C-alpha positions as CSV (number, residue, x, y, z in Angstrom):
1,X,-17.6,8.9,27.5
2,X,-18.6,4.7,27.8
3,X,-16.6,1.9,28.3
4,X,-15.4,0.5,25.3
5,X,-13.4,-3.0,25.0
6,X,-10.1,-3.4,24.2
7,X,-10.0,-4.5,20.3
8,X,-9.3,-8.0,20.4
9,X,-6.9,-8.7,18.0
10,X,-4.5,-5.8,18.6
11,X,-5.5,-5.3,22.3
12,X,-5.6,-1.5,21.5
13,X,-8.1,0.4,23.9
14,X,-8.4,3.6,21.5
15,X,-11.9,1.6,20.1
16,X,-15.1,3.3,18.9
17,X,-18.5,2.6,18.3
18,X,-20.1,3.0,14.9
19,X,-23.0,2.2,14.4
20,X,-23.5,-0.7,15.4
21,X,-20.1,-2.1,15.1
22,X,-17.0,-1.4,17.2
23,X,-13.9,-0.3,15.1
24,X,-10.2,-0.6,16.3
25,X,-7.9,2.5,14.4
26,X,-4.6,0.8,14.9
27,X,-5.6,-2.9,13.2
28,X,-8.9,-1.7,11.5
29,X,-10.0,-4.9,13.0
30,X,-14.1,-4.3,13.2
31,X,-16.4,-6.2,15.3
32,X,-20.2,-6.5,16.5
33,X,-20.2,-6.6,20.3
34,X,-22.1,-9.2,21.1
35,X,-19.7,-11.5,19.8
36,X,-17.4,-10.9,23.1
37,X,-20.7,-12.1,24.9
38,X,-21.3,-15.0,23.2
39,X,-24.5,-13.7,21.3
40,X,-23.0,-13.9,17.8
41,X,-21.2,-16.8,16.2
42,X,-17.9,-14.5,16.3
43,X,-17.8,-14.3,12.8
44,X,-15.6,-11.5,10.8
45,X,-18.2,-8.5,9.7
46,X,-17.2,-8.2,6.2
47,X,-18.1,-4.5,4.9
48,X,-17.0,-2.9,1.7
49,X,-15.4,-0.2,0.7
50,X,-17.6,2.1,2.1
51,X,-18.0,0.6,5.4
52,X,-20.8,-1.4,4.7
53,X,-21.7,-4.3,6.4
54,X,-21.9,-7.3,3.7
55,X,-24.5,-10.8,3.7
56,X,-24.5,-13.7,1.3
57,X,-27.2,-12.7,-1.3
58,X,-26.4,-8.9,-1.5
59,X,-26.0,-7.4,-5.2
60,X,-23.0,-5.0,-5.1
61,X,-20.9,-2.6,-7.8
62,X,-17.4,-2.9,-8.5
63,X,-15.5,0.0,-7.7
64,X,-12.3,-0.4,-9.8
65,X,-11.4,-1.9,-13.1
66,X,-10.2,-5.2,-12.4
67,X,-7.3,-6.7,-14.3
68,X,-8.2,-10.7,-14.5
69,X,-4.8,-12.7,-13.7
70,X,-3.6,-14.7,-17.0
71,X,-5.8,-12.7,-19.4
72,X,-6.2,-10.1,-21.2
73,X,-10.2,-9.3,-20.1
74,X,-11.0,-6.4,-17.5
75,X,-13.9,-6.4,-15.0
76,X,-15.1,-2.4,-15.7
77,X,-15.9,-0.5,-12.6
78,X,-19.5,-0.3,-12.6
79,X,-20.4,-3.6,-13.1
80,X,-23.4,-5.2,-11.2
81,X,-22.8,-8.3,-8.8
82,X,-25.6,-10.3,-7.7
83,X,-26.6,-12.2,-4.9
84,X,-22.5,-12.9,-3.5
85,X,-21.3,-15.4,-1.2
86,X,-19.3,-14.3,1.9
87,X,-15.9,-17.1,2.8
88,X,-15.6,-15.1,7.0
89,X,-12.4,-17.5,7.0
90,X,-10.5,-17.3,3.1
91,X,-8.3,-19.3,3.0
92,X,-5.8,-16.5,1.1
93,X,-6.8,-13.7,4.1
94,X,-7.6,-11.7,1.2
95,X,-10.4,-12.7,-1.4
96,X,-13.8,-12.3,1.0
97,X,-15.9,-13.0,-1.8
98,X,-17.4,-15.8,-4.2
99,X,-19.2,-14.7,-6.4
100,X,-20.3,-15.1,-10.7
101,X,-19.4,-11.9,-12.7
102,X,-21.6,-12.1,-16.0
103,X,-19.6,-13.2,-18.8
104,X,-16.2,-13.5,-16.5
105,X,-17.1,-17.1,-14.7
106,X,-16.9,-17.5,-11.2
107,X,-14.4,-16.1,-9.4
108,X,-13.4,-14.3,-5.7
109,X,-13.4,-11.2,-5.1
110,X,-12.0,-9.1,-2.3
111,X,-14.3,-6.9,-0.5
112,X,-12.7,-3.7,-0.3
113,X,-13.5,-3.5,-4.0
114,X,-17.3,-3.1,-4.1
115,X,-20.0,-1.2,-3.2
116,X,-23.3,-2.9,-1.4
117,X,-25.7,-1.9,-3.8
C-alpha cells in the first residue's frame, strides 16, 4: 500500500485515494496531492453531492427543492444552472457557488445541493 500523506486539516493518518483526489474519512477534507508540493495553487477542491469535482463555467442541476429565504418561492428539483462561479473561501463558510438561476436571479448555493451535468 502506498504511503499517503496525513490529512492537512485534522492530521488523520487514514487518508485514501479517489481518482486524482486524496480524501480524509474523519473530517471529509478533499485535496489534490500536488498541492502539498506547491504545484497547485492550494485552493480547496469543491465537489458536488456525488463527489464530482466542480469547475468555473460548469452546468449543474439542483437535486432537491430549495426554499428561498424571506420568500414563499421554491426552486424546484431538476432546475439547471449554467455557468457557475466557484467561491473557494466563502465568507459564510458554506455557500461556495455563485450563479444566476433563471427566474430567480443571482444567488449563492451550497455545492452539496447540486450535481454536475
